[in-house]
matplotlib code that plots the C-alpha trace (Angstrom):
import matplotlib.pyplot as plt

x = [14.1, 13.5, 12.6, 14.3, 11.6, 14.2, 12.4, 11.1, 13.5, 11.9, 14.3, 14.0, 17.0, 15.8, 12.5, 11.1, 9.5, 7.7, 7.3, 4.7, 5.6, 9.0, 10.9, 9.6, 11.3, 10.2, 11.3, 14.8, 14.9, 13.8, 16.3, 19.0, 18.2, 18.0, 21.3, 22.8, 21.2, 19.5, 20.2, 16.8, 16.2, 14.6, 13.3, 11.1, 10.6, 7.1, 6.3, 5.1, 7.8, 10.7, 13.0, 12.7, 13.5, 16.4, 17.8, 17.3, 19.1, 22.2, 22.1, 21.6, 23.2, 21.5, 25.1, 26.2, 23.0, 21.7, 18.7, 17.1, 14.5, 12.7, 9.2, 7.2, 3.5, 0.6, -1.5, -4.4, -3.6, -4.5, -3.1, 0.2, 0.2, -0.4, 2.6, 4.7, 3.6, 4.6, 6.5, 6.5, 6.4, 5.8, 4.4, 4.6, 2.0, 3.5, 2.1, -0.5, -1.5, -0.5, -0.7, -3.8, -4.4, -3.8, -6.3, -8.9, -8.6, -8.2, -10.7, -11.1, -7.5, -7.2, -9.9, -8.5, -5.0, -5.7, -8.9, -9.2, -5.5, -5.9, -8.5, -6.3, -3.3, -5.5, -6.9, -3.5, -1.9, -4.6, -4.5, -0.7, -0.4, 1.5, 2.1, 1.9, 1.1, 1.4, -0.2, 1.3, -1.4, -1.5, -2.6, -4.9, -7.0, -8.3, -11.3, -10.6, -11.5, -10.1, -10.3, -6.8, -7.5, -11.0, -9.5, -6.7, -9.4, -11.2, -7.9, -7.4, -10.8, -10.4, -7.0, -8.4, -11.3, -8.9, -8.2, -11.9, -11.8, -8.4, -9.8, -8.3, -5.2, -4.8, -2.9, -2.7, -3.0, -2.4, -1.8, 0.9, -0.3, 2.0, 2.5, 4.6, 7.8, 10.9, 12.9, 10.1, 9.3, 7.1, 7.0, 7.2, 10.8, 11.8, 9.8, 11.5, 15.0, 14.4, 13.3, 16.2, 18.7, 17.4, 17.8, 14.2, 13.9, 10.6, 9.1, 5.4, 3.3, -0.4, -1.4, 0.9, -1.2, -0.6, 0.8, 1.9, 3.2, 6.7, 8.5, 11.9, 12.4, 14.7, 12.1, 9.2, 11.3, 12.1, 8.5, 7.3, 9.6, 8.8, 5.2, 5.6, 7.1, 4.2, 1.1, -1.4, -3.5, -6.2, -4.3, -3.6, -0.2, 0.5, 3.9, 4.6, 6.1, 6.6, 4.6, 5.9, 4.5, 5.1, 6.6, 9.1, 10.0, 10.8, 12.8, 14.9, 15.6, 16.2, 17.0, 15.7, 14.3, 10.8, 7.7, 4.4, 1.0, -0.7, -3.8, -4.9, -5.2, -8.2, -8.5, -5.9, -6.3, -5.0, -4.0, -3.8, -5.3, -3.9, -6.3, -9.8, -11.7, -14.4, -11.5, -10.6, -12.5, -10.5, -7.0, -4.1, -1.0, 1.9, 5.2, 6.2, 3.2, -0.5, -2.4, -6.1, -7.8, -10.5, -14.1, -14.6, -15.0, -11.8, -10.2, -7.3, -6.3, -7.1, -4.3, -5.0, -4.5, -1.3, 0.5, -1.0, 0.1, 2.2, -0.9, -3.2, -6.4, -6.3, -8.7, -12.3, -12.4, -8.7, -7.5, -4.1, -3.8, -0.9, -2.0, -2.7, 0.4, 2.5, 5.6, 6.8, 10.0, 11.2, 13.4, 16.7, 15.7, 14.6, 17.9, 19.8, 17.5, 16.2, 18.1, 21.6, 20.9, 17.8, 17.8, 21.1, 19.7, 17.2, 20.2, 21.4, 20.0, 19.6, 17.2, 15.1, 14.7]
y = [-12.4, -9.4, -9.5, -6.8, -6.3, -5.0, -6.8, -5.7, -2.9, 0.5, 3.0, 6.6, 7.8, 10.9, 11.0, 13.9, 12.6, 14.6, 13.2, 14.7, 14.8, 14.4, 15.3, 12.4, 9.1, 7.6, 10.7, 10.3, 6.8, 7.2, 10.2, 8.0, 5.1, 7.6, 9.0, 5.7, 3.8, 6.5, 9.5, 11.3, 14.7, 16.1, 15.1, 17.5, 17.4, 18.8, 19.4, 22.3, 22.5, 24.8, 23.8, 20.0, 21.0, 23.1, 20.2, 17.7, 20.3, 20.3, 16.5, 16.1, 19.5, 20.6, 21.6, 18.0, 16.6, 19.1, 17.2, 17.9, 20.7, 21.8, 23.2, 24.5, 23.5, 21.7, 18.9, 20.8, 23.5, 22.2, 25.2, 25.0, 21.3, 22.0, 24.5, 21.9, 19.2, 20.9, 18.6, 15.8, 12.3, 10.4, 11.1, 9.4, 10.7, 10.3, 13.2, 12.2, 12.8, 9.6, 9.5, 7.6, 9.6, 13.0, 12.1, 11.1, 14.4, 16.5, 14.9, 17.8, 18.2, 14.5, 14.7, 17.8, 16.3, 12.7, 13.0, 16.3, 16.2, 12.9, 14.6, 17.5, 15.4, 13.6, 16.7, 18.3, 15.2, 14.9, 18.5, 18.5, 15.4, 13.2, 9.7, 7.6, 8.1, 5.8, 6.6, 5.3, 3.6, 1.6, -1.6, 0.6, 1.3, -2.3, -2.7, 0.5, 1.2, 4.6, 7.9, 7.8, 4.2, 5.3, 8.6, 6.3, 3.8, 6.9, 8.0, 4.6, 4.5, 7.9, 7.1, 3.9, 5.7, 8.5, 6.1, 6.3, 10.0, 10.3, 8.2, 5.5, 7.4, 9.8, 9.6, 6.3, 5.7, 2.9, 2.3, 0.6, -0.7, -1.8, -2.2, -0.5, 0.9, 0.3, 3.4, 5.8, 8.7, 8.0, 4.2, 2.2, 1.2, 4.9, 5.2, 2.0, 3.0, 6.5, 4.8, 2.4, 5.1, 7.3, 4.4, 3.1, 0.0, -1.2, -0.8, 0.1, -2.4, -1.7, -5.4, -8.5, -10.1, -7.5, -8.2, -6.0, -6.3, -4.8, -3.5, -1.7, 1.7, 0.1, -2.7, -0.1, 2.2, -0.7, -2.0, 1.4, 1.4, -2.0, -1.3, 1.6, -0.8, -3.4, -1.0, -0.5, 1.6, 0.9, -1.8, -2.0, -3.5, -5.4, -6.7, -10.2, -9.3, -10.8, -10.3, -10.0, -9.6, -6.5, -8.3, -10.0, -6.7, -5.4, -8.5, -8.2, -4.5, -4.9, -8.5, -9.2, -6.0, -5.8, -4.8, -3.5, -3.4, 0.2, -0.9, -0.3, 3.3, 5.0, 3.8, 1.1, -2.4, -5.8, -7.0, -5.5, -6.4, -5.7, -7.6, -8.3, -11.4, -9.4, -8.5, -12.0, -12.5, -9.8, -10.5, -12.1, -13.7, -12.5, -14.0, -11.6, -9.5, -9.5, -7.3, -6.2, -5.5, -2.9, -3.9, -0.7, -0.9, 0.7, 1.1, -0.9, -4.6, -7.1, -8.6, -12.1, -10.7, -9.0, -11.6, -14.8, -18.0, -15.7, -14.3, -16.8, -15.9, -16.3, -18.7, -17.5, -15.8, -15.3, -12.7, -11.3, -10.4, -9.9, -12.7, -15.3, -14.5, -17.5, -15.5, -14.6, -13.3, -14.8, -12.8, -14.0, -13.1, -9.7, -9.1, -10.0, -8.4, -5.5, -4.5, -5.2, -3.7, -1.4, 0.2, 1.5, 3.9, 5.1, 6.1, 8.6, 12.0, 13.0, 10.0, 10.6, 14.4]
z = [10.6, 8.9, 5.1, 3.1, 0.6, -2.0, -4.9, -7.2, -7.3, -8.4, -10.1, -8.9, -11.4, -13.1, -11.4, -9.1, -5.7, -3.1, 0.5, 2.5, 6.2, 5.0, 8.1, 10.0, 10.7, 7.3, 5.3, 7.0, 6.1, 2.4, 1.8, 3.2, 0.9, -2.2, -1.3, -1.2, -4.2, -6.6, -8.6, -8.7, -10.4, -7.3, -3.9, -2.3, 1.4, 2.1, 5.9, 8.1, 10.6, 9.5, 12.4, 11.5, 7.9, 9.1, 11.1, 8.2, 5.8, 8.3, 8.1, 4.3, 3.0, -0.3, -1.3, -1.1, -2.4, -4.8, -5.7, -2.3, -1.9, 1.2, 0.9, 3.7, 3.6, 5.1, 3.7, 4.9, 2.1, -1.1, -3.0, -1.4, -2.3, -5.9, -5.9, -4.4, -6.9, -10.1, -12.5, -9.7, -10.8, -7.5, -4.2, -0.9, 1.5, 4.9, 6.7, 9.4, 13.0, 14.3, 18.2, 19.4, 22.5, 21.0, 18.2, 20.7, 22.5, 19.5, 17.0, 14.6, 14.1, 13.3, 10.9, 9.3, 8.8, 8.1, 6.1, 4.7, 4.0, 2.1, 0.0, -0.8, -1.7, -4.2, -5.7, -5.9, -7.5, -10.2, -11.0, -11.1, -13.3, -10.7, -12.1, -8.9, -5.3, -2.4, 1.0, 4.1, 6.3, 9.6, 11.0, 13.2, 10.1, 9.9, 12.2, 14.0, 17.5, 17.8, 15.8, 14.5, 13.0, 11.8, 10.2, 8.4, 7.3, 5.7, 4.2, 2.5, 1.1, -0.2, -2.0, -3.4, -4.8, -6.2, -9.2, -10.2, -9.9, -12.0, -14.9, -17.0, -17.8, -14.8, -11.6, -10.0, -6.1, -4.0, -0.2, 1.9, 5.3, 7.9, 11.7, 14.4, 13.1, 15.1, 15.4, 14.8, 17.1, 20.0, 19.5, 22.7, 21.7, 22.1, 25.4, 26.9, 25.6, 27.4, 30.6, 30.6, 29.7, 32.7, 35.1, 35.4, 37.7, 35.9, 32.5, 32.0, 30.0, 29.2, 29.3, 29.4, 26.7, 24.1, 20.8, 17.9, 14.2, 13.8, 10.9, 10.7, 8.9, 6.4, 5.7, 5.4, 3.1, 0.7, 1.0, -0.3, -3.3, -4.3, -4.1, -6.4, -9.0, -8.4, -8.2, -11.0, -8.7, -6.0, -4.1, -0.6, -0.1, 3.4, 4.2, 5.8, 9.0, 12.4, 15.6, 19.1, 22.5, 24.3, 27.4, 25.0, 23.6, 27.1, 27.9, 24.8, 25.6, 29.2, 30.2, 33.8, 34.2, 36.1, 34.3, 35.7, 34.0, 33.8, 31.9, 28.2, 27.4, 25.5, 22.0, 22.3, 21.0, 22.6, 19.4, 15.9, 12.7, 9.2, 7.0, 8.6, 7.7, 5.6, 3.0, 2.6, -0.6, -2.4, -0.7, -2.5, -1.2, -3.6, -2.0, 0.6, 0.8, 0.7, -1.8, -1.0, -4.2, -4.4, -4.8, -6.8, -10.7, -11.4, -14.8, -13.7, -14.6, -11.7, -9.5, -10.9, -14.6, -13.4, -11.4, -12.7, -10.6, -8.3, -6.9, -4.8, -3.2, 0.5, 2.3, 2.9, 6.4, 6.4, 8.9, 9.2, 13.0, 15.5, 17.8, 15.2, 12.9, 11.6, 12.1, 15.6, 17.1, 20.6, 22.8, 21.5, 17.9, 19.1, 20.8, 17.6, 15.0, 16.9, 20.0, 18.4, 15.0, 14.7, 18.2, 17.7, 15.2, 17.6, 19.9, 17.3, 18.2, 14.5, 13.9, 16.9, 15.9]

ax = plt.figure().add_subplot(projection="3d")
ax.plot(x, y, z, "-o")
ax.set_aspect("equal")
plt.show()
């Protein structure tokens, strides 16, 4: 079953929040949640694609939701970020080059967006006096084998170190790391859904042994907001979520349909890791999530001090991987919790755009 990660609740009322890469799937989900449950001062959608901003403006009319602002800009441009961050309280850094294959073949672009862009967000946030920043990461950043994962690991390290750069009373930076997002653009769910809709007779699977962590957009959105409430700075928050095998996903989406193996693609893992064993000495189990504490000497209270007996250090050599996960979804659970509920969102063209 899907945890909802609604607690602890973070209040956005009266605050100004900026979302980099805000026209993506996460940005849409966060804006929907804010409209339903919060009354912010402003929500700034920062992205470089004016057409996606136009489409998002049609869906969430600024006339109906006057707190919405659309700001054209690229995280590669620090000066533009500083303009956008004036009087901003909170930043969610969701902008990234995310496709593994595209990153392998366009390495300079990947580094410029994912690493240099992260540095720019940190510099702009500190100079603009932003209160809190959460950067969205990925399971591919743990023990990376592809450039996308390596660039996000570098980004994670940069954001954690940002707390040292901002000083004892400056901007606080944390990271949220989670697995594949159901309903996000370009995911295998979207690929399978398109093939099924077009009458495919067989679904392609890179390797029948493959497993992945999965989280819904709704889960991811609530997890980020609850992490804002819990953060002191320097933490990597990792949700406890379920694993599934890719063949089970295919069976849940298209019962009885044939599958065929096509081989693992460049930079692709057989299984994913969210917390490597080497991080076990600084990882705490905190109810519905893990918190990886920084080894840096940051001017921030330690996890054990803040959470007391609610935080338990994980066993030595503990690793959180998709193939050894304690939580699994079988085909029937997938059909109920994913195919019936979350994949309907994917069928809406305004979500897929």
